[in-house]
C-alpha positions as CSV (number, residue, x, y, z in Angstrom):
1,X,1.2,1.6,30.6
2,X,-1.5,4.3,30.6
3,X,0.4,6.2,27.9
4,X,0.8,3.1,25.8
5,X,-2.9,2.4,25.9
6,X,-3.7,5.8,24.8
7,X,-1.3,5.5,22.0
8,X,-3.3,2.3,20.9
9,X,-6.5,4.0,21.0
10,X,-5.3,7.0,18.9
11,X,-3.9,4.4,16.5
12,X,-7.1,2.7,16.2
13,X,-8.8,6.0,15.4
14,X,-6.3,6.7,12.7
15,X,-6.6,3.3,11.2
16,X,-10.5,3.5,11.4
17,X,-10.6,6.8,9.6
18,X,-8.0,5.6,6.9
19,X,-10.2,2.6,6.2
20,X,-13.4,5.0,5.8
21,X,-11.2,7.4,3.6
22,X,-10.6,4.4,1.2
23,X,-14.6,4.5,0.6
24,X,-14.6,8.2,0.3
25,X,-11.8,8.2,-2.3
26,X,-13.7,5.5,-4.4
27,X,-11.0,3.2,-3.8
28,X,-13.2,0.3,-2.2
29,X,-16.5,-1.3,-2.5
30,X,-18.2,-3.7,0.1
31,X,-15.3,-4.9,2.1
32,X,-12.8,-4.9,-0.7
33,X,-9.8,-3.3,1.3
34,X,-8.1,-3.1,4.4
35,X,-5.5,-0.5,6.2
36,X,-3.1,-1.3,9.3
37,X,-0.6,0.8,11.1
38,X,2.0,0.3,13.5
39,X,3.5,1.7,16.4
40,X,7.3,1.1,16.3
41,X,7.8,1.9,19.8
42,X,5.8,-1.2,20.9
43,X,5.5,-3.1,17.7
44,X,1.8,-3.2,18.1
45,X,-0.3,-3.1,14.8
46,X,-3.8,-2.0,14.3
47,X,-5.7,-3.4,11.5
48,X,-9.2,-3.7,10.0
49,X,-11.3,-6.4,11.3
50,X,-12.2,-9.1,8.5
51,X,-15.3,-8.7,6.8
52,X,-16.9,-6.2,8.7
53,X,-18.9,-3.5,6.5
54,X,-17.7,0.1,6.4
55,X,-21.3,1.2,7.2
56,X,-21.3,-0.5,10.7
57,X,-17.5,-0.3,11.5
58,X,-16.4,1.7,14.5
59,X,-12.8,2.4,16.0
60,X,-13.3,0.1,18.8
61,X,-13.9,-2.7,16.1
62,X,-9.9,-2.2,15.0
63,X,-8.0,-5.3,16.0
64,X,-4.6,-4.9,17.9
65,X,-1.9,-7.5,16.9
66,X,1.8,-8.2,17.9
67,X,4.3,-8.6,15.0
68,X,3.9,-12.6,15.0
69,X,0.2,-12.0,14.2
70,X,-1.1,-12.8,17.7
71,X,-4.2,-10.9,18.9
72,X,-3.8,-8.6,21.7
73,X,-7.0,-7.0,21.6
74,X,-10.2,-7.4,19.5
75,X,-13.6,-8.8,19.1
76,X,-13.1,-9.8,15.4
77,X,-10.6,-11.7,13.5
78,X,-8.2,-9.4,11.9
79,X,-8.0,-9.0,8.0
80,X,-7.2,-11.9,6.0
81,X,-4.4,-10.1,4.5
82,X,-2.6,-9.6,7.9
83,X,0.3,-12.1,7.1
84,X,1.1,-9.6,4.0
85,X,0.9,-6.5,6.1
86,X,3.2,-8.3,8.9
87,X,5.9,-9.2,6.4
88,X,6.0,-5.8,4.9
89,X,6.3,-4.4,8.6
90,X,9.2,-6.9,9.4
91,X,11.1,-6.2,6.2
92,X,11.0,-2.4,6.2
93,X,11.2,-0.2,9.4
94,X,10.2,2.7,7.6
95,X,6.8,1.6,6.9
96,X,4.4,3.0,9.4
97,X,1.2,2.0,7.5
98,X,0.0,-0.5,4.7
99,X,-2.9,-0.4,2.7
100,X,-4.8,-2.9,0.2
101,X,-7.5,-2.4,-2.2
102,X,-8.9,-3.6,-5.4
103,X,-9.4,-0.3,-7.0
104,X,-10.3,-0.5,-10.7
105,X,-7.3,0.9,-12.5
106,X,-4.4,-0.4,-10.5
107,X,-5.9,-3.7,-10.3
108,X,-6.6,-3.5,-14.0
109,X,-2.9,-3.3,-14.5
110,X,-2.3,-6.2,-12.0
111,X,-4.5,-8.5,-13.7
112,X,-2.7,-7.8,-17.0
113,X,0.6,-8.5,-15.0
114,X,2.3,-5.3,-16.3
115,X,4.4,-2.7,-14.5
116,X,2.8,0.8,-14.8
117,X,5.1,2.9,-16.8
118,X,6.4,6.4,-15.6
119,X,5.0,8.6,-18.7
120,X,5.0,11.9,-16.8
121,X,5.7,14.1,-13.9
122,X,2.7,13.6,-11.9
123,X,3.9,9.9,-11.8
124,X,7.3,11.3,-10.9
125,X,6.5,13.2,-8.1
126,X,5.6,9.9,-6.0
127,X,7.2,7.0,-7.6
128,X,10.9,7.1,-8.5
129,X,10.2,5.1,-11.7
130,X,7.7,2.5,-13.0
131,X,5.3,1.2,-10.5
132,X,6.3,-2.5,-10.3
133,X,4.3,-5.5,-10.8
134,X,5.3,-8.9,-9.2
135,X,6.0,-12.0,-10.8
136,X,3.0,-14.6,-10.6
137,X,2.9,-16.8,-7.1
138,X,3.9,-20.3,-7.9
139,X,1.2,-23.0,-7.3
140,X,3.1,-23.9,-3.9
141,X,3.2,-20.5,-2.9
142,X,-0.6,-20.1,-3.4
143,X,-1.5,-23.3,-2.0
144,X,0.6,-22.9,1.2
145,X,1.0,-19.5,3.2
146,X,-0.7,-17.5,0.4
147,X,-1.1,-14.2,2.2
148,X,2.6,-14.4,3.5
149,X,3.9,-15.2,0.2
150,X,2.0,-12.3,-1.3
151,X,4.2,-10.1,1.2
152,X,7.4,-12.1,0.3
153,X,6.9,-11.5,-3.6
154,X,6.7,-7.9,-2.9
155,X,10.0,-7.9,-0.9
156,X,11.5,-10.0,-3.5
157,X,10.4,-7.7,-6.5
158,X,11.8,-4.6,-4.7
159,X,15.1,-6.3,-4.0
160,X,15.4,-7.6,-7.5
161,X,14.6,-3.8,-8.8
162,X,17.2,-2.3,-6.3
163,X,14.4,-0.2,-5.0
164,X,13.3,0.8,-1.3
165,X,9.6,1.4,0.1
166,X,10.3,5.2,0.3
167,X,11.2,5.4,-3.4
168,X,8.2,2.9,-4.4
169,X,5.5,3.5,-1.9
170,X,3.2,0.8,-3.7
171,X,3.2,-1.9,-6.2
172,X,0.7,-4.3,-8.0
173,X,0.5,-8.1,-7.2
174,X,0.2,-10.1,-10.4
175,X,-3.5,-11.4,-11.1
176,X,-4.3,-9.6,-7.8
177,X,-4.4,-6.0,-7.0
178,X,-2.4,-3.0,-5.4
179,X,-0.8,-2.6,-2.1
180,X,0.6,0.7,-0.9
181,X,2.4,2.2,2.4
182,X,3.6,5.1,4.0
183,X,5.0,6.6,7.2
184,X,1.3,6.7,8.6
185,X,-1.9,5.8,7.5
186,X,-2.9,9.2,6.1
187,X,0.2,9.2,3.8
188,X,-0.6,5.5,2.9
189,X,-4.1,6.2,1.8
190,X,-2.8,9.3,-0.1
191,X,-0.3,7.2,-1.8
192,X,-2.9,4.5,-2.8
193,X,-5.2,7.2,-4.3
194,X,-2.2,8.6,-6.4
195,X,-1.4,5.1,-7.5
196,X,-4.9,4.8,-8.8
197,X,-4.8,8.1,-10.7
198,X,-1.6,7.2,-12.2
199,X,-2.9,3.9,-13.4
200,X,-5.7,5.5,-15.1
201,X,-3.7,8.2,-16.7
202,X,-1.0,5.7,-17.9
203,X,-3.7,3.7,-19.7
204,X,-5.2,6.8,-21.4
205,X,-1.9,7.7,-22.5
206,X,-1.3,4.7,-24.4
207,X,-4.6,4.8,-25.9
208,X,-3.7,8.4,-27.0
209,X,-0.4,7.7,-28.3
210,X,0.7,3.8,-28.9
211,X,4.1,4.7,-29.4
212,X,4.8,6.8,-26.2
213,X,8.0,6.2,-24.5
214,X,8.4,6.6,-20.7
215,X,9.5,9.7,-19.2
216,X,13.2,10.7,-19.6
217,X,15.7,9.8,-16.6
218,X,16.5,13.4,-16.3
219,X,13.1,14.5,-15.7
220,X,12.1,11.6,-13.6
221,X,15.3,12.6,-11.5
222,X,14.3,16.3,-11.3
223,X,10.7,15.8,-10.3
224,X,11.2,13.1,-7.8
225,X,14.4,14.4,-6.0
226,X,13.1,18.0,-5.8
227,X,10.3,16.4,-3.8
228,X,12.0,13.4,-2.3
229,X,15.9,14.1,-2.5
230,X,18.1,15.4,0.4
231,X,17.9,19.1,-1.1
232,X,14.1,18.9,-1.6
233,X,12.2,22.1,-2.1
234,X,9.2,21.4,-3.8
235,X,5.6,21.4,-2.5
236,X,2.3,22.4,-4.4
């Protein structure tokens, strides 16, 4: 029991630091974002509290939940996006952390309702193809279980495009903003920062060349698989 408690204490610290890193990386302002992480041995999730300012937030303020969203420990309500996080954890056992922001560039593509095309190798080093944008939620999906349906529409989009969360460590929600994930909170925040930079570069690329085409499949395969394939060898 003591070992379990210590793991949760360490996970709280990890999630707290990851939430603060969102601010340092310019991915959130005010309380516009959240990070969670899961301990797969106990299925305990640690998530940012709802509406707590980053300037005053402490590791002990993180909220501990089970996979059904029941509060195990915490003095605050968990993030309002908790059902979205839980849906992703239940669907994909390789996800160890989930991040949501309203960062400027990725959110702009989300508000436009457009996939972020893969135009170059920077993108291909992290995402195996375009960064997908979900369909818009229906009236019914918005009115009932909105946050849960936000998770479900990402899972649907992944399945419809024959992708998995390792190949696609993030996507954008139509009219909303980006979600990302990773094996732990550090990797998840890293992937979100990369997505933001890719979104910015894709926009600039289209302004420079209105007739630009996506990266060739052979170059996409080379860059993604040399870093993530079974015979991966690349690292900068």
